[in-house]
C-alpha positions in Angstrom: -161.1 86.7 -23.1 -164.1 86.2 -25.3 -163.5 82.4 -25.5 -163.4 82.2 -21.7 -166.5 84.2 -21.4 -168.3 82.0 -24.0 -167.3 78.9 -22.0 -168.6 80.3 -18.7 -171.9 81.2 -20.4 -172.2 77.7 -21.8 -171.5 76.2 -18.4 -174.1 78.5 -16.7 -176.7 77.7 -19.4 -176.1 74.0 -19.0 -176.4 74.1 -15.2 -179.6 76.2 -15.5 -180.9 73.7 -18.0 -180.1 70.8 -15.7 -181.9 72.6 -12.8 -185.0 73.2 -15.0 -184.9 69.6 -16.1 -184.7 68.3 -12.5 -187.6 70.6 -11.6 -189.8 69.2 -14.4 -188.8 65.6 -13.9 -189.8 65.1 -10.3 -189.0 67.8 -7.8 -191.7 70.4 -8.8 -194.5 68.9 -6.7 -192.3 69.1 -3.6 -191.5 72.8 -4.3 -195.2 73.6 -5.0 -196.3 71.7 -1.8 -193.7 73.6 0.3 -194.8 76.8 -1.3 -198.4 76.2 -0.3 -197.4 75.4 3.2 -195.3 78.6 3.3 -198.2 80.7 2.1 -200.6 79.0 4.5 -198.3 79.8 7.4 -197.5 83.4 6.5 -201.0 84.5 5.3 -202.5 84.7 8.8 -199.6 86.8 10.0 -199.9 89.2 7.1 -203.6 89.5 7.7 -203.1 90.1 11.4 -200.5 92.8 10.6 -202.9 94.5 8.2 -205.7 94.4 10.8 -203.4 95.8 13.5 -203.1 99.1 11.5 -206.9 99.7 11.3 -209.5 101.5 13.3 -212.9 100.0 14.0 -214.6 101.7 11.0 -211.7 100.7 8.6 -212.0 97.1 9.8 -215.8 97.2 9.2 -215.4 98.5 5.7 -212.3 96.5 4.5 -211.2 94.0 7.0 -208.3 92.4 5.0 -207.2 95.1 2.7 -204.5 97.7 3.2 -206.3 100.9 4.2 -205.0 104.5 4.7 -204.1 106.2 6.9 -202.1 103.5 8.8 -202.7 103.7 12.5 -199.3 102.8 14.0 -200.4 104.2 17.3 -202.2 101.0 17.9 -198.9 99.4 18.7 -198.1 102.0 21.3 -201.5 101.5 23.0 -201.2 97.7 22.7 -197.7 97.7 24.2 -199.0 99.5 27.3 -201.8 97.0 27.7 -199.9 93.7 27.0 -196.7 94.5 29.0 -198.3 93.3 32.3 -199.8 90.3 30.5 -196.5 89.3 29.0 -194.8 89.5 32.4 -197.5 87.1 33.8 -197.0 84.8 30.9 -193.3 84.7 31.4 -193.6 83.9 35.1 -196.2 81.2 34.6 -194.6 79.6 31.5 -191.1 79.8 33.1 -192.0 78.1 36.4 -194.2 75.6 34.5 -191.4 74.5 32.1 -188.9 74.2 35.0 -191.3 71.9 36.9 -192.1 69.9 33.8 -188.5 69.3 32.8 -187.5 68.3 36.4 -190.3 65.8 36.9 -190.3 64.5 33.4 -186.5 64.0 33.3 -186.6 62.1 36.6 -189.4 59.9 35.4 -187.8 59.3 32.1 -184.5 58.4 33.8 -186.3 55.8 36.0 -188.2 54.3 33.0 -185.3 54.5 30.5 -182.3 53.6 32.6 -183.3 51.8 35.8 -184.4 48.2 35.9 -187.3 47.3 38.2 -190.3 44.9 38.1 -193.3 46.2 36.3 -191.4 49.0 34.6 -193.1 48.6 31.2 -196.6 48.2 32.6 -196.2 51.3 34.7 -194.8 53.2 31.8 -197.7 52.3 29.5 -200.2 53.2 32.3 -198.6 56.7 32.6 -198.5 57.0 28.8 -202.2 56.2 28.5 -202.9 59.6 30.2 -202.0 61.2 26.8 -205.0 59.5 25.3 -207.4 61.3 27.7 -208.9 64.4 26.0 -208.2 67.6 27.9 -211.9 68.5 27.9 -212.7 65.5 30.1 -210.3 66.7 32.8 -211.4 70.3 32.7 -214.2 70.1 35.3 -212.4 67.8 37.8 -209.3 70.0 37.6 -211.3 73.1 38.2 -213.0 71.6 41.2 -209.6 70.4 42.6 -208.1 73.8 42.2 -211.0 75.5 43.8 -211.0 73.1 46.8 -207.3 73.7 47.3 -207.9 77.5 47.4 -205.7 78.2 44.5 -208.2 80.4 42.5 -206.8 83.8 41.4 -203.2 82.8 42.0 -200.4 81.8 39.6 -200.4 78.3 41.1 -203.9 77.8 39.6 -202.2 77.7 36.2 -198.8 76.4 37.1 -199.6 73.2 38.9 -202.2 71.8 36.5 -200.0 72.7 33.5 -197.0 70.9 35.2 -199.2 67.8 35.8 -200.5 67.7 32.2 -197.3 68.7 30.4 -194.9 66.2 32.0 -196.4 63.1 30.4 -195.4 64.0 26.8 -192.1 65.4 27.9 -191.4 62.2 29.8 -192.3 60.1 26.8 -189.8 61.8 24.4 -187.0 62.0 27.1 -187.5 58.3 28.0 -187.1 57.3 24.3 -183.9 59.3 24.2 -182.5 57.9 27.5 -183.2 54.3 26.2 -181.0 55.0 23.2 -178.0 56.0 25.3 -175.3 53.3 25.7 -175.9 51.5 29.0 -172.1 51.1 29.4 -171.9 54.7 30.4 -174.0 54.2 33.4 -172.5 50.8 34.3 -169.0 52.4 34.2 -170.2 55.2 36.4 -171.7 52.8 38.9 -168.5 50.8 39.0 -166.6 54.0 39.8 -168.9 54.6 42.8 -171.4 57.1 41.2 -174.9 57.1 42.6 -178.0 57.1 40.5 -178.5 60.8 41.2 -175.0 61.5 39.8 -175.7 59.3 36.8 -178.8 61.3 36.2 -177.2 64.8 36.8 -173.8 64.3 35.3 -174.5 61.9 32.4 -178.1 61.8 31.4 -179.0 65.5 31.6 -175.8 66.8 29.8 -176.4 64.4 26.9 -180.1 65.3 26.6 -179.8 69.1 26.3 -181.3 69.0 22.8 -184.2 66.9 23.8 -184.8 69.0 26.9 -184.9 72.0 24.5 -187.6 70.4 22.4 -189.7 69.6 25.4 -189.2 73.1 26.8 -190.2 74.9 23.6 -193.3 72.7 23.0 -194.4 73.2 26.6 -193.9 77.0 26.5 -195.9 77.2 23.3 -198.7 75.3 24.9 -198.9 77.4 28.1 -198.2 80.7 26.4 -201.2 80.3 24.0 -203.6 78.7 26.4 -206.9 80.6 26.7 -209.5 78.5 28.4 -207.9 77.4 31.6 -206.6 80.9 32.7 -210.0 82.4 31.8 -211.7 79.9 34.1 -209.4 80.1 37.1 -208.3 83.8 37.1 -210.7 86.6 37.7 -208.1 89.2 38.7 -207.1 91.1 35.6 -203.6 91.8 37.0 -202.8 88.1 37.0 -204.0 87.2 33.5 -201.5 85.9 31.0 -201.3 87.3 27.5 -204.0 85.5 25.5 -206.9 85.7 28.1 -205.7 89.2 29.0 -206.3 90.5 25.5 -209.6 88.5 25.3 -210.8 90.3 28.5 -210.5 93.7 26.7 -213.4 92.8 24.4 -216.7 94.2 25.3 -220.3 93.2 24.6 -220.8 95.8 21.9 -217.5 96.0 20.0 -214.0 94.7 19.7 -211.0 96.8 18.8 -209.5 94.3 16.4 -206.6 96.6 15.4 -205.5 96.9 19.1 -206.1 93.2 19.7 -204.0 92.1 16.7 -201.3 94.6 17.6 -201.2 93.1 21.1 -201.0 89.6 19.8 -198.2 90.4 17.4 -196.2 92.1 20.2 -196.9 89.1 22.5 -195.5 86.7 19.9 -192.1 88.5 19.8 -190.8 86.6 22.9 -191.7 83.3 21.3 -190.0 84.3 18.0 -186.9 85.3 19.9 -187.0 82.0 21.9 -187.1 80.0 18.7 -184.4 82.0 17.0 -182.0 81.5 19.9 -182.9 77.8 20.5 -183.6 76.6 17.0 -180.3 74.8 16.8 -181.2 72.8 19.9 -184.7 72.2 18.7 -183.6 70.8 15.3 -180.9 68.7 16.9 -183.4 67.3 19.4 -185.8 66.3 16.7 -183.0 64.6 14.8 -181.5 62.8 17.7 -185.0 61.7 18.8 -185.6 60.1 15.4 -182.3 58.1 15.3 -181.5 55.2 17.6 -177.9 55.2 18.8 
């Protein structure tokens, strides 16, 4: 028994020594770099959590330190405030992502699968819209929404976000559709399938992971948008989460604890979304990087 135990200890010490050797030889800088990225990503969340437990005087004295007593009631007050804003964000982001995926997948199918004159030129013209800064289109979009009578409605946010979000989604979906074997669609056409059937029954089922990537990125962009809803929505009952919490600030003071608690509560749907769709997200990024 003692000999076996000695042998096991020797194997463990050798494996530990090999790991330390690998760390010192070349992998240490990767681990340090990943650790820095991890700290940089978690630190703002930790600070937001600490601030969410403070009153205004506590934040004024020690903004980033743990102070007592802890005011957990901030989360109760914040939940009552953000519940309506979260509902608005879910409606606007949900309708927007459906419109983006529908239009982007149709465009991507046309550019990636169909053959027609001027396809590449037209694709690059559409793709060039990604190079236009969003600040340049802010005033024209505002004037257009106002002239259409969409101010203070959900459509004032949904339609511009669909128009701006489908270009990037079309780009990544078109790249994926081009990598699909053309024989699949040729065989479907020989069997009498229409282009709509090829799109609905072949292209879309095979691109679920890429659709998930486009959906998650689009939801993140619309959920966290502050400027556009703040410009087009004056009715507080229609505001989404981020501008809704911003509207609770006054000229004289800001309840930072309540604001941070509301932001943390509002981030829970996004966290749950990523937890349940992370498999599709990772698979979509991988499949988009590999040509079939």
